[in-house]
C-alpha positions, 0 to 999 in steps of 0.5 A: 526533479523538473517541474514535470516530474513535481506535477506527476507526483503531485497528481499520483498523490491525489489519486492515491489519497482519493482511492485511500479514502475510497478503497482502503488502499495506502497508496503504494500500489498506485505510487510505486509504478509512477516513481519507478518511471520518474526515479528511472528517468533521474538515473537513480542507481538500478540497484536501489531504484525499486527499493526507493520507490517501494520505500517512499510510497510506503512513507507517504501511506503514513499521512495518506492513511491518517487523513483517510482514517479521520474521515471514515471515523467521522462516518463511524465506518471503522472497527477499532477492535479488529483494527487493534487485534490485527495491529501487533502482528502488522507492526511485528511483520512490517519490521521484519520486512522493512529492515534488513530482509528488505535490503537484500531482497532483489528488485526484480523479485520485489516486482514480481512478488508485487504483480502476483499478489495484485493479480490474486486479490483483483480476481477476488474482487472482480468476480465478487465471490460470496463467502460462506455465510457462517464463516467469521473472523478467526481467534486472537492467534489466527489474527496475529498470524495473519497480521505478521503475514500481511505486515512482512508482505506489505513492507516488501511490496511497499503497499499499505496491506489493503490487497491482503486485508480487504479481500480476508475481511470480505471473505470473513463476511465483513461488509465491503464498506467497513473492510476498506475503512478498517483497511485505512486504520490498519495501513498506518501502523504498517507503513510507520513500522516499515518506514522505520525499517527502510530508514534504518535498512537504507542508512549509510548506502552509497548508492542513494541519491542526495536528499534520501532518508535511507531508502526514502526520497523526501523531495518525492514524498513531499510532493505526494504528501501535499495532494494525497492528504487533501484527497483521501476525505473526498474518497471516504466521502464517496464510499458510502455512496456506492453499492457493494458489488460495484465497490468491490469491482472498482477495487479489483480493477484498480488493482488488476491494472497496477498488477499488469504494469509491475509483471511487465516491470518484472519481465524487463528487470529479468531481461526477457 
């Protein structure tokens, strides 16, 4: 990689870390588009380029969310009972999505799926729709089923799951500040399980470049992590100073911009 590539990855790490602390976004939604551009410029094989961008972005979530969780815990914004209830399903889903299932999914379809979910989530946040006052969280089975579905989708798209979990928790009448803090806690089990699946699924693939650990491109990961873990506490510090409607719209606008980029990438991948 050139000095310019390293600088862009470190800048992306700073932004993803700040947004992880602020909005509970693990970083994949920001980093995947950036790495698509950089890996394409480096000439990586098109058959694995999307998989590598997603896997490397998710691997960075391991470090970014850990830093964000520590910062949120100091402010006691995380509902650990809810995090623990959702985690078993998230882990199972992430293992399913990040393993061989991820290995056989076409990169163009991954891009399209990524953009569709981003557009849906961003619309919900921007419109600031208020949930029914009597609505609450589902029971144990409902949380487990939701966790499995979220884990599969998140691991396939390389995101920490905030684009699903935050709208879900707000829909269940959890305050936006707490929903985004909880999402940081949920990002770690998704990232850990998915990353193991990416490593296993890509192990021995001859199309992967040097210094790859499965689908994870280690040099890019190191550049991102150096800055993301420093920026995450800053975002967590800012989140408590923002009003809920503004916080939701910031979240929605961020996802909307990323969705447009990914939709364009999927269009090009399909040859239109």
